[in-house]
Steps between C-alpha positions, in 0.01 A plus 500: 500500500802338660863602454610209274215575260597868485863407429382258231303777332807725502715227344230416244481863387879536468498305172255735321698794635824376347363362173237771461758770561711362217201487267398856586856620440511318166182670375561849639880519521499707816533426868231755590228265376668208679494692829131581448428133425690388809320757716163371379605145585610606848166673559312192385703270727459730798126504436495119503711469812310756706177297481 
């Protein structure tokens, strides 16, 4: 996978991180769950980029 494609994947996953973080905070009311959600997204993105 080339560098521009990897950067595109990172940009594409930034939107779910921002919007999803807000939704998770709305439902749970705590930043602990938001941090867990963000960590899962980072792991998923790193898994995609490493291949």
